[in-house]
C-alpha positions in Angstrom: 4.5 9.1 188.8 7.2 9.7 186.3 8.5 13.2 185.9 9.9 12.5 182.4 8.8 14.4 179.3 5.8 13.1 177.5 5.2 13.4 173.8 1.9 12.8 172.0 1.9 9.6 169.9 -0.8 7.8 168.0 -1.4 5.6 171.0 -1.5 8.3 173.6 1.5 9.8 175.5 4.9 8.2 175.6 7.4 8.8 178.4 10.5 9.6 176.4 12.9 9.4 179.3 11.7 5.9 180.0 11.8 4.9 176.3 15.4 6.1 176.0 16.4 4.2 179.1 14.8 1.0 177.8 16.3 1.5 174.4 19.7 1.9 176.0 19.3 -1.2 178.2 18.0 -3.3 175.3 20.8 -2.1 173.0 23.4 -2.9 175.6 21.9 -6.4 176.1 21.9 -6.9 172.3 25.5 -5.8 171.9 26.7 -8.0 174.7 24.8 -11.0 173.4 25.9 -10.4 169.9 29.6 -10.1 170.9 29.5 -13.3 172.8 27.7 -15.1 170.0 30.2 -13.8 167.4 33.2 -14.9 169.5 31.9 -18.5 169.3 30.9 -18.4 165.7 32.6 -18.9 162.3 32.4 -15.1 161.9 34.9 -14.6 164.7 37.9 -12.5 163.4 36.4 -11.9 160.0 35.5 -8.8 158.1 31.9 -9.7 158.6 32.3 -9.5 162.4 34.0 -6.1 162.0 31.1 -5.0 159.8 28.3 -5.8 162.3 30.4 -4.4 165.2 30.7 -1.2 163.2 26.9 -1.0 162.6 26.2 -1.6 166.3 28.7 1.2 167.2 27.2 3.6 164.8 23.7 2.7 166.1 24.7 3.4 169.7 26.4 6.7 168.7 23.2 7.7 167.0 21.0 6.9 170.0 23.4 8.9 172.2 23.0 11.9 169.8 19.3 11.5 169.9 19.2 11.6 173.7 21.5 14.6 173.8 19.3 16.5 171.3 16.3 15.6 173.3 17.9 16.8 176.6 18.8 20.1 174.9 15.2 20.6 173.6 16.2 20.3 170.0 14.0 19.0 167.2 14.6 15.2 167.0 13.0 14.2 163.8 16.3 13.9 161.9 18.0 12.2 164.8 15.1 9.7 165.1 15.4 8.9 161.4 19.1 8.3 161.8 18.6 5.9 164.7 15.9 4.1 162.7 18.1 3.9 159.6 21.0 2.5 161.6 18.6 0.0 163.2 17.4 -1.0 159.7 21.0 -1.7 158.7 21.5 -4.0 161.7 18.1 -5.7 161.0 19.1 -6.4 157.4 22.5 -7.8 158.5 20.8 -10.1 161.0 18.4 -11.4 158.3 21.3 -12.3 156.0 23.5 -13.8 158.8 21.7 -16.1 161.2 23.8 -15.7 164.4 21.7 -17.5 167.1 18.2 -17.3 168.6 19.4 -15.4 171.7 20.7 -12.6 169.5 17.5 -12.5 167.6 15.5 -12.3 170.8 17.6 -9.4 172.1 17.2 -7.6 168.7 13.4 -8.1 168.9 13.5 -6.1 172.2 15.4 -3.3 170.5 13.1 -3.3 167.5 10.1 -2.9 169.9 11.7 0.2 171.3 12.4 1.5 167.8 8.8 1.0 166.9 7.7 3.0 169.9 10.2 5.7 169.1 9.0 5.9 165.5 5.3 5.9 166.6 6.0 8.6 169.2 7.7 10.9 166.7 5.2 10.1 163.9 7.8 8.6 161.5 7.8 5.3 159.7 9.8 2.5 161.2 10.7 1.2 157.7 11.6 -2.4 158.6 
């Protein structure tokens, strides 16, 4: 049995510690796959590559802040909204720039975690 914190969501209780771990694992997998795909694409070395790398870095920083706030027992509503907004920015970028199917698959995993995060905190995913 998990000893993580549980929060009430529309679909029951969500183990937040497990959700944060999965989000971090999926985000890391997405970042690595994206970097590899970009290195072999026409976007390699362009401002567009720098743009998406910046979005991913900001996303990871926002998830780190969320986790720290949660561990300190702080209200996470604003931090959750920031994570979701940063995720929306990446999602929009990926819709405009078709990188490769593996990147899209990795992003779908992250989006699933973001949907769970939004549901658990009773906020709208927005994408």
